[in-house]
N, C-alpha and C positions, 0 to 999 in steps of 0.2 A: 089235168090242166090242158086246155087246147093249145096247140102250137101257134104262137103268135106270128103274124106276118110283118110286123114293123115294130119300132122304127128301123129304117135301114142303117147300115154302118155310116159313120161320118165320111165326108168327102176326103179324097187324098190331100195330104198336106205337103207342101214344098218347104223343105228346111232351108234351102239356100246356103248350105254349108257342107263341109266334108262329112262322109258317112259316119253315123253313130251306130255302134255295135252293142246290141243288148243280149246278154246271156239269159235265156228264159227256160222255164220248165213247162212241159206240155201236158200237165194234169188238168182235169176239169177245174180244179180249184184256182188255177191261175187265169182263167178266162176273164174274170172281171178286171184284171190288171192289164192283160195283153190283147184282148179282142179288139180288132181294128188297127193295131199297130202295123200289120202287114200292108196296110194301104198308104203308109207314109213313105214317100219317095225320099231316099237318102238314109233310111233307117234299115238296118239289117238285124234280123232276129236269128240268134244262134242257139238252137235247142240242145239241152243236155240234161242228165239227171242232176238233182240238187248237189250231190256230193262232188261233182266235177266242176261246178261253176266257179268256186273260189280259185282253184288252180288256173282256170282260164283267165280270170281277172288278174291274178298276180303275174301271169306270163304276158299280159298285155294283149290277149286275144279278143277281149271284149272291153268296152268302156265302162259299162254298168252291168251288174248281174243281180238276179233274184236269188240270193244265196242264204244258206242256213246261218243263224246268228252265232252258233258255235264255231263255224268256220271263220267268222270275222275276227274272233280273238285267238284262234289257233293259226292264222295265216302267217306266211313267211315274211310279209311286210304289212305295215299299217293299212287298215281299211276303215272307211267311214260309212256308216249307215245314213241313207238319204231319206228325208221325211216325206216321201212321195208314194208310199204304198208298202204293204206287208201282207203276209199270210199268217193269220192268227185266229184265235177263238176266245170266247169268254164263257167257257164251259165245254160241253162235248164238241169234239172235232169230227168224229165219225170215221175219218180215214187215217188215223194214227192209233192203232189198236193192237193190244196184246191178246193173243189167243192161247189158252192153256187147257190141258186135260186134267191138271191137278190144281188144287188151291194155290194162289200166288205165293204163300209162305213156304210152299214145298218145292218151288221151282229152283233148280240148280243150274240149268243152262237154257238160254234163250237163243233161238236161231232167228237172226234178224235180217230183214230187208235193209240193206245198207245205203239206200238212196239218200236218206237224210241223216246227217251226223247229229243235228239238234235232237231229233227224235230218239236216237240211240242213247244220248246222254240223259235226256229226260226220263227215259225208261229206267236206266240204272239208278237215277236219283230217286224216283218214285218207289222203286222196289225196296230201297234202303229205308226211306222215310216212312212208308206206309206198311211195309210187311217185314222189315227187319232182316232182309236177305240181300245178298250181292251175287246174283247169278252171273256165270260166265256168259259172254256174248260171242256167238259164232255166226259166220255168214250163212244166210239161208239160200238154198238152191230152189228158186221158185219153179223150176222145171221138174223137180223131183216127182216121181209117181206117188199116188195117194198112200200106198203102203209105207212109204218112207217119210211121210210128213212127221215133223218132230213133236215132242210132247208139249213144247211151248214155242211160240213164234210171234215176232213183231212184224206186222205188215203196215206199209205206208202207201198212201196214194190211191188211185182209182181201183187198184186190184183188191182193196178191202171190200169194195162193193161188187166189182165185176169179175173177181176171181172165182175159182172153182172150189175153194175150201168150204166144206159143209159145216155150218155152225154147230150141228149136232155132235161133231167130233170134239168140239171145244166148249164145254159147258161153262168155263171160267173165262170171262173177257173183261178187259180193262181199257176204257177209252182214256188215253193219256191226257187229253185236254180237260176232260171232266175230273180226272184224278188230281191234276194240278190245281184246278179251281177249288176242289174240296180241301186240299192241303193248305192253300195260301189265301184263298178268296180273291185271287187276281186273274186277269186274262193271261193268255200265253202267246208269245211271238215265235213262230217257227222259222220264218224267213223274211227277209226285207231286201229292198233294192239297196245296193252298196257299190262303192267304187274304191279304187286305190286313193288313199288320202292325198298322195302327191298329185293326183289328177283332179282334185275337187274343183279347182278354178278353171279347168280347161273348157274351151267352147263346147266340145262334145258332151261333157258331163253336164254343163249348165243347161244346154238346150235339151238334152235327154231328160233331165229332171223336170223341166217345164212340161215337156210332152207327156211324161209318165203321170204327172199329177193331173193334167187335163184329161187324159184318157181314163184314169180311174174314176174321176168324177162323172165323166160322160157315161161310162159303162154302168155305174150304179143307177142311172136313170132308165136303163133298158135291160135289166136283168132277166125279165121274162123272155125277151127276144133272144138273149144269149142262151138261156136254158133251152128254148125251143130249137135253136140252131145246133147246139153242141152236145146236149145230153145224150141223144141217141147215137151220135157218132162215136161216143166213148163207152157205149153200152150201159148207160145209167137210165133207170126209170125217171121219167120227166118230173113227177111229183117229188121224188126224193132229191133230185138234183136241184129243184127250186128251193126246197127247205135247206139244203146244204149250202148253196151259194147265198141265199137271201136271209137266212136266220142264224145258221151255225157259225159260219166263217166271218171274220172281220178283216177289213182291208186298210183301215186308216191307222197310222202310227201316232197315237195321241200320247198324252202324259201318262195315263195308266199303263199303257203298253210299254212305254219306255222304262217306267219304274219296274214293271214285271220282268222285262228282259234283263235289267241289271240285277234284280234279286235272284233270278234263275242262275245267272252266270256266277254270282257270288256263292250260291249254294253248291254249284257244280265244281267251282274252284276249291272250296273247302273240303269237298269229298275227293279231290284229286282227279276229277274227270275232265277238266279243261285247264288251260293255262290261266294264271292269275293276271288278267289284263283287263283294263276298263274298255267297255264297248264304246267306241267313238261314234257320236251321232251329230250330224250337221243340224244347225238350227233350222 
């Protein structure tokens, strides 16, 4: 695919209000949600790995965060998911993947990238439901030398594509989004924009919601431009990045996605993997 030259990013927007702070993730998969937001005067982007964002939200360090849905029900105070964008899939995800040297039903320990709590819980749930095993989950050291790479590992984010792990070492691979679709027939929601429930009516959250919804819609019209601008920066082949952002990932939190998120959390709660709490969603 040729690198596109346009359209340009949207013009800077003046909010005319106190600063809105957004907790964001800087993976390639978030670019359709956040590309161009750095041009908004009065908006501050606060980058972090997904597992840290809910803590930042609870402590009041950001007004809205793109956080894992598992964290929304495990948080120390009530959070509400906002209907202005998500990271999800309706089948293969590509960048949430289990690598193993042995068949899945023989895995006893998974060394996991802990960036996304939702992916950790999904992995545990799928291993039980599809393979009848409950492996122990241990933190993965991504800087470990090749000879110390584990028998089974869960990788999340850009490193699945851009990392140095050779697929030949791991003949057994499981795409968690694809496995969830096979198990349930439903899409999957990894993360969504959310805020503290007590802040739902504040000016910062209300304006932030309108801005996020606008930017997601605008970015869907210029995905080729985003791919051409951002794929190589993150070490992705352009064609693969175009398929990933344009076909595999989903960004709109619709009724099917809401139902799937609820079903996932119910299953995870029944398995003792998350707290038994309803995921609050704004209309």
